[in-house]
Backbone as CSV, one residue per row, in Angstrom:
resi,resn,N_x,N_y,N_z,CA_x,CA_y,CA_z,C_x,C_y,C_z
1,MET,0.847,-1.178,0.000,0.000,0.000,0.000,0.887,1.233,0.000
2,THR,0.726,2.109,-0.956,1.483,3.361,-1.015,0.569,4.516,-0.619
3,ILE,1.173,5.494,0.016,0.442,6.681,0.469,1.189,7.903,-0.039
4,ASN,0.439,8.847,-0.590,1.041,10.115,-0.990,0.913,11.097,0.161
5,ALA,1.995,11.840,0.414,2.007,12.816,1.497,2.891,13.984,1.076
6,LYS,2.916,15.005,1.924,3.722,16.188,1.636,4.566,16.495,2.872
7,ILE,5.831,16.882,2.644,6.690,17.269,3.770,6.207,18.622,4.279
8,ILE,5.852,18.666,5.578,5.351,19.918,6.157,6.386,20.583,7.066
9,LYS,7.317,19.788,7.601,8.407,20.323,8.430,9.649,19.504,8.107
10,TRP,10.823,20.195,8.044,12.061,19.458,7.804,13.208,20.161,8.520
11,ASN,13.945,19.407,9.334,15.121,19.912,10.033,16.349,19.336,9.321
12,ALA,16.959,20.147,8.458,18.085,19.671,7.641,19.296,19.316,8.495
13,ASP,19.522,20.047,9.588,20.678,19.760,10.439,20.565,18.403,11.111
14,LYS,19.364,18.017,11.486,19.174,16.749,12.187,18.707,15.630,11.265
15,GLY,18.277,15.959,10.065,17.935,14.943,9.081,16.594,14.261,9.295
16,PHE,15.627,14.987,9.829,14.299,14.400,9.967,13.248,15.487,9.813
17,GLY,12.008,15.031,9.676,10.905,15.973,9.540,9.585,15.257,9.701
18,PHE,8.520,15.929,9.256,7.181,15.368,9.355,6.465,15.550,8.032
19,ILE,5.670,14.545,7.712,4.860,14.580,6.493,3.406,14.422,6.891
20,ARG,2.534,14.852,6.012,1.097,14.725,6.271,0.421,14.271,4.987
21,SER,-0.518,13.323,5.145,-1.271,12.841,3.982,-2.739,13.175,4.182
22,GLU,-3.459,13.170,3.083,-4.900,13.438,3.166,-5.617,12.287,3.868
23,SER,-5.052,11.078,3.756,-5.716,9.916,4.341,-5.424,9.761,5.837
24,ASN,-4.417,10.465,6.336,-4.071,10.364,7.753,-3.949,11.765,8.326
25,PRO,-4.820,12.152,9.242,-4.799,13.520,9.762,-3.602,13.793,10.689
26,ARG,-2.933,12.744,11.202,-1.796,12.949,12.110,-0.507,13.133,11.309
27,ASP,0.406,13.903,11.884,1.717,14.063,11.251,2.479,12.746,11.359
28,ILE,3.219,12.414,10.306,3.994,11.181,10.258,5.473,11.564,10.286
29,PHE,6.197,10.974,11.234,7.636,11.205,11.355,8.359,10.531,10.194
30,ILE,9.407,11.219,9.662,10.224,10.611,8.616,11.676,11.042,8.811
31,HIS,12.547,10.061,8.738,13.994,10.295,8.858,14.588,10.225,7.463
32,TYR,15.706,10.939,7.246,16.285,10.958,5.889,16.659,9.561,5.398
33,THR,16.939,8.626,6.315,17.309,7.270,5.895,16.153,6.544,5.214
34,ALA,14.919,7.010,5.427,13.764,6.379,4.781,13.801,6.581,3.262
35,PHE,14.546,7.589,2.803,14.615,7.889,1.374,15.707,7.095,0.659
36,GLY,16.566,6.423,1.401,17.681,5.725,0.769,18.681,6.732,0.242
37,ARG,19.308,6.404,-0.861,20.318,7.293,-1.457,19.655,8.181,-2.497
38,ILE,19.629,9.481,-2.188,19.024,10.444,-3.122,20.014,11.578,-3.367
39,PRO,19.897,12.261,-4.510,20.890,13.272,-4.872,20.757,14.608,-4.147
40,ARG,19.690,14.811,-3.397,19.530,16.084,-2.685,18.785,15.844,-1.383
41,ARG,18.818,16.862,-0.538,18.108,16.760,0.739,16.616,16.999,0.529
42,PRO,15.797,16.373,1.344,14.362,16.654,1.288,14.090,18.106,1.697
43,MET,12.979,18.663,1.183,12.611,20.047,1.487,11.119,20.121,1.788
44,VAL,10.750,21.123,2.575,9.342,21.351,2.851,8.627,21.574,1.524
45,GLY,7.479,20.918,1.356,6.697,21.025,0.125,6.888,19.857,-0.830
46,ASP,7.958,19.071,-0.640,8.165,17.901,-1.489,7.011,16.919,-1.309
47,VAL,6.562,16.352,-2.436,5.545,15.295,-2.381,6.282,13.979,-2.202
48,VAL,5.855,13.217,-1.202,6.524,11.975,-0.831,5.574,10.812,-1.054
49,VAL,6.106,9.732,-1.626,5.351,8.496,-1.776,5.878,7.541,-0.707
50,ILE,5.012,7.189,0.229,5.412,6.312,1.329,5.116,4.878,0.914
51,ASP,6.156,4.035,0.948,5.990,2.627,0.599,5.733,1.774,1.834
52,GLU,6.229,2.213,2.993,6.082,1.398,4.192,6.030,2.285,5.434
53,LEU,5.102,1.978,6.316,4.962,2.688,7.587,5.166,1.704,8.723
54,SER,5.569,2.212,9.867,5.601,1.374,11.068,4.977,2.183,12.191
55,GLU,4.478,1.484,13.174,3.843,2.174,14.296,4.375,1.555,15.576
56,ALA,4.903,2.412,16.443,5.396,1.973,17.752,4.986,3.020,18.770
57,ASP,4.499,2.576,19.892,4.052,3.479,20.961,3.008,4.477,20.469
58,GLY,2.203,4.089,19.513,1.152,4.958,19.010,1.643,6.029,18.048
59,LYS,2.927,5.995,17.691,3.489,6.985,16.772,3.745,6.312,15.434
60,ILE,3.369,7.001,14.363,3.555,6.467,13.017,4.864,7.023,12.457
61,LYS,5.592,6.135,11.788,6.884,6.512,11.217,6.985,5.953,9.812
62,ALA,7.451,6.779,8.869,7.695,6.305,7.510,9.023,5.562,7.504
63,VAL,9.006,4.332,7.008,10.207,3.498,6.992,10.864,3.522,5.616
64,ARG,10.054,3.431,4.569,10.550,3.503,3.195,9.714,4.519,2.448
65,ALA,10.415,5.481,1.799,9.689,6.526,1.070,10.568,7.030,-0.061
66,ARG,9.954,7.741,-0.963,10.691,8.375,-2.051,10.054,9.713,-2.352
67,ILE,10.880,10.640,-2.791,10.384,11.961,-3.161,9.962,11.893,-4.614
68,GLN,8.754,12.324,-4.866,8.220,12.266,-6.227,9.062,13.167,-7.132
69,GLY,9.508,12.604,-8.253,10.306,13.355,-9.221,11.800,13.333,-8.950
70,VAL,12.233,12.688,-7.852,13.659,12.592,-7.537,14.077,11.141,-7.706
71,THR,15.019,10.920,-8.619,15.462,9.565,-8.906,16.528,9.144,-7.892
72,PRO,16.324,7.996,-7.246,17.344,7.508,-6.301,18.671,7.273,-7.019
73,LEU,19.744,7.371,-6.280,21.079,7.174,-6.842,21.405,5.689,-6.928
74,ALA,22.357,5.369,-7.788,22.815,3.979,-7.912,23.513,3.571,-6.619
75,ASN,23.700,2.296,-6.424,24.284,1.776,-5.190,25.649,2.349,-4.863
76,GLY,26.481,2.596,-5.879,27.830,3.085,-5.622,27.880,4.519,-5.156
77,ASN,26.835,5.290,-5.409,26.823,6.694,-5.038,26.190,6.864,-3.669
78,ARG,26.708,7.764,-2.862,26.277,7.831,-1.475,25.190,8.859,-1.179
79,GLY,24.919,9.791,-2.029,23.826,10.744,-1.817,23.950,11.552,-0.548
80,LEU,22.974,11.439,0.340,22.935,12.241,1.547,24.142,12.015,2.445
81,SER,24.667,10.803,2.473,25.828,10.585,3.319,27.019,11.390,2.804
82,THR,27.025,11.735,1.508,28.061,12.600,0.961,27.988,13.959,1.627
83,TYR,26.787,14.446,1.878,26.594,15.722,2.556,27.244,15.668,3.943
84,ARG,26.984,14.596,4.676,27.561,14.465,6.017,29.076,14.301,5.954
85,ARG,29.581,13.535,4.994,31.026,13.376,4.850,31.674,14.701,4.503
86,THR,31.028,15.488,3.645,31.561,16.793,3.269,31.642,17.696,4.495
87,ARG,30.595,17.699,5.313,30.611,18.507,6.540,31.744,18.046,7.444
88,ARG,31.943,16.736,7.566,33.012,16.195,8.413,34.379,16.606,7.858
89,LYS,34.547,16.529,6.512,35.820,16.912,5.911,36.112,18.388,6.157
90,VAL,35.109,19.233,6.003,35.292,20.664,6.241,35.699,20.886,7.694
91,GLY,35.045,20.176,8.604,35.406,20.287,10.018,36.837,19.851,10.266
92,ASN,37.271,18.775,9.619,38.646,18.300,9.774,39.641,19.301,9.206
93,ILE,39.315,19.903,8.079,40.197,20.902,7.480,40.332,22.101,8.412
94,VAL,39.225,22.546,8.972,39.258,23.676,9.907,40.128,23.320,11.119
95,LEU,39.996,22.096,11.614,40.796,21.656,12.754,42.285,21.657,12.410
96,VAL,42.643,21.140,11.246,44.051,21.110,10.838,44.595,22.531,10.712
97,ILE,43.828,23.430,10.122,44.263,24.826,9.980,44.460,25.456,11.357
98,ALA,43.555,25.176,12.285,43.671,25.727,13.636,44.917,25.199,14.337
99,VAL,45.212,23.918,14.169,46.408,23.336,14.790,47.667,23.961,14.199
100,ILE,47.710,24.097,12.873,48.874,24.701,12.221,49.045,26.142,12.684
101,ALA,47.949,26.889,12.756,48.018,28.277,13.218,48.525,28.336,14.657
102,GLY,48.071,27.416,15.483,48.544,27.365,16.868,50.035,27.102,16.950
103,ILE,50.521,26.194,16.123,51.954,25.888,16.109,52.752,27.105,15.654
104,VAL,52.262,27.790,14.618,52.951,28.980,14.123,53.005,30.048,15.211
105,VAL,51.885,30.278,15.905,51.850,31.282,16.974,52.814,30.884,18.087
106,TRP,52.809,29.600,18.439,53.700,29.123,19.493,55.164,29.322,19.106
107,LEU,55.500,28.930,17.869,56.878,29.086,17.414,57.282,30.550,17.342
108,THR,56.387,31.404,16.875,56.672,32.832,16.794,56.958,33.388,18.184
109,GLY,56.169,32.967,19.151,56.392,33.407,20.526,57.719,32.910,21.060
110,ARG,58.080,31.679,20.737,59.350,31.124,21.214,60.524,31.857,20.569
111,ILE,60.404,32.168,19.297,61.493,32.857,18.612,61.602,34.291,19.110
112,GLY,60.449,34.951,19.254,60.436,36.341,19.707,60.908,36.496,21.136
113,ASN,60.689,35.504,21.980,61.070,35.583,23.386,62.348,34.811,23.661
114,HIS,63.131,34.551,22.653,64.343,33.756,22.819,65.290,34.474,23.764
115,ASP,65.815,33.770,24.701,66.746,34.315,25.674,68.120,34.389,25.022
116,HIS,68.523,35.607,24.623,69.794,35.784,23.938,70.977,35.692,24.882
117,SER,70.728,35.645,26.176,71.829,35.544,27.126,72.217,34.092,27.368
118,SER,71.506,33.165,26.748,71.866,31.766,26.951,73.243,31.506,26.349
119,VAL,73.918,30.530,26.886,75.285,30.249,26.469,75.285,29.566,25.114
120,ILE,75.988,30.175,24.171,76.137,29.601,22.840,77.628,29.443,22.599
121,PRO,78.095,28.223,22.479,79.535,28.043,22.247,79.960,28.727,20.953
122,VAL,81.023,29.539,21.059,81.565,30.244,19.907,83.049,29.913,19.834
123,LEU,83.496,29.460,18.703,84.903,29.140,18.520,85.515,30.219,17.647
124,ILE,86.441,30.976,18.248,87.100,32.054,17.513,88.589,31.753,17.486
125,PRO,89.182,31.677,16.317,90.615,31.367,16.244,91.441,32.475,16.897
126,GLN,92.440,32.091,17.641,93.349,33.024,18.296,94.707,32.960,17.604
127,ALA,95.500,33.962,17.862,96.846,33.982,17.293,97.689,32.873,17.917
128,SER,97.407,32.561,19.168,98.167,31.497,19.823,97.521,30.155,19.518
129,SER,98.090,29.123,20.098,97.535,27.799,19.865,96.312,27.525,20.725
130,GLU,95.957,28.449,21.651,94.800,28.247,22.523,93.515,28.694,21.817
131,HIS,92.457,27.905,21.982,91.147,28.259,21.432,90.152,28.246,22.583
132,PHE,89.346,29.301,22.683,88.380,29.411,23.767,86.974,29.481,23.185
133,THR,86.007,29.097,23.982,84.599,29.230,23.599,83.849,29.853,24.759
134,CYS,82.749,30.510,24.446,81.882,31.047,25.494,81.106,29.863,26.058
135,ALA,81.536,29.374,27.184,80.939,28.160,27.726,80.279,28.398,29.074
136,GLY,79.951,29.641,29.389,79.188,29.921,30.603,80.018,30.256,31.822
137,LYS,81.328,30.375,31.679,82.159,30.763,32.822,81.874,32.229,33.124
138,ARG,81.802,32.574,34.444,81.457,33.944,34.812,82.422,34.547,35.834
139,HIS,83.262,33.759,36.429,84.135,34.250,37.498,85.593,33.981,37.155
140,CYS,86.462,34.821,37.685,87.892,34.676,37.418,88.414,33.313,37.855
141,GLY,87.865,32.781,38.915,88.312,31.483,39.405,88.056,30.352,38.411
142,GLU,87.184,30.586,37.459,86.885,29.565,36.461,87.797,29.663,35.227
143,MET,88.552,30.749,35.130,89.418,30.955,33.971,90.726,30.200,34.167
144,THR,91.304,29.738,33.058,92.568,29.009,33.130,93.763,29.888,32.781
145,SER,93.479,31.057,32.179,94.577,31.953,31.814,94.032,33.357,31.607
146,LYS,94.976,34.319,31.579,94.578,35.700,31.315,94.008,35.811,29.896
147,ALA,94.548,35.046,28.964,94.062,35.060,27.582,92.594,34.612,27.527
148,GLU,92.277,33.586,28.322,90.882,33.124,28.348,89.975,34.195,28.943
149,ALA,90.434,34.849,30.008,89.643,35.908,30.634,89.435,37.060,29.655
150,GLN,90.481,37.426,28.907,90.362,38.490,27.910,89.394,38.080,26.787
151,PHE,89.465,36.818,26.381,88.536,36.308,25.361,87.083,36.469,25.840
152,TYR,86.833,36.077,27.084,85.474,36.187,27.631,84.998,37.628,27.664
153,LEU,85.845,38.539,28.105,85.450,39.946,28.162,85.148,40.497,26.776
154,LYS,85.923,40.077,25.806,85.775,40.614,24.451,84.625,39.967,23.667
155,ASN,84.399,38.653,23.850,83.516,37.909,22.956,82.241,37.347,23.573
156,CYS,82.173,37.267,24.872,81.018,36.611,25.483,80.121,37.658,26.141
157,PRO,78.824,37.664,25.807,77.932,38.690,26.361,77.745,38.514,27.866
158,HIS,77.595,39.650,28.540,77.258,39.696,29.970,78.366,39.147,30.861
159,GLU,79.579,39.228,30.439,80.681,38.761,31.277,81.434,39.974,31.811
160,ALA,81.694,40.030,33.096,82.427,41.138,33.701,83.576,40.642,34.567
161,MET,83.725,39.371,34.703,84.777,38.728,35.498,84.803,39.281,36.913
162,ASP,85.747,40.185,37.184,85.879,40.662,38.560,85.121,41.962,38.797
163,GLY,84.263,42.353,37.832,83.368,43.494,38.024,83.898,44.833,37.589
164,ASP,85.169,44.936,37.253,85.689,46.247,36.854,85.987,46.323,35.363
165,GLY,85.616,45.289,34.620,85.830,45.304,33.178,87.226,44.876,32.783
166,ASN,88.072,44.562,33.748,89.412,44.070,33.441,89.405,42.554,33.464
167,ALA,90.380,41.982,32.848,90.418,40.529,32.703,91.159,39.871,33.859
168,CYS,90.554,39.819,35.005,91.080,39.090,36.163,92.522,39.460,36.482
169,GLU,92.790,40.800,36.563,94.157,41.261,36.766,94.733,40.829,38.109
170,GLN,93.877,40.677,39.126,94.391,40.248,40.432,94.857,38.802,40.389
171,GLN,94.185,37.981,39.600,94.534,36.558,39.526,95.738,36.326,38.599
172,PHE,95.718,37.018,37.469,96.725,36.746,36.456,97.745,37.884,36.313
173,GLY,97.583,38.958,37.042,98.515,40.081,36.979,98.100,41.110,35.945
174,GLU,98.776,42.242,35.974,98.544,43.391,35.085,97.254,44.021,35.385
């Protein structure tokens, strides 16, 4: 038994609505899955041919239906589920963009707030056979020679050795 009805309410976000037929004065619930695979979403005003109804708890529900004038899609084509997959893909793309933007902001903050006073080993050739690097020494007692102390004063940021700008003259002389 087929029944002709018309969609009177449709919630596209939730995928369900209500139809009404002349033969049944009560509204009949219909879910988008009752239409199978169709190329577009149902809309208010569409004429629906109901092939099968079910009734539970006194409520009538359309189980199998088709929209008049809309040809169902072949088995390989997904129809309405394509709409949901597209929404999911768009959501995933937005999420990926947000994560990338977050990483960029985080990296920008790390680069912009980089502590330039951190110890960075620097190898500078000397005229003598000794080679020194800025390795975090800050006090004259840590120096092995006056040449090393002079290297630190000249090449390493924030080094003052004994506080007067001289290269550990009390320890090494001059």
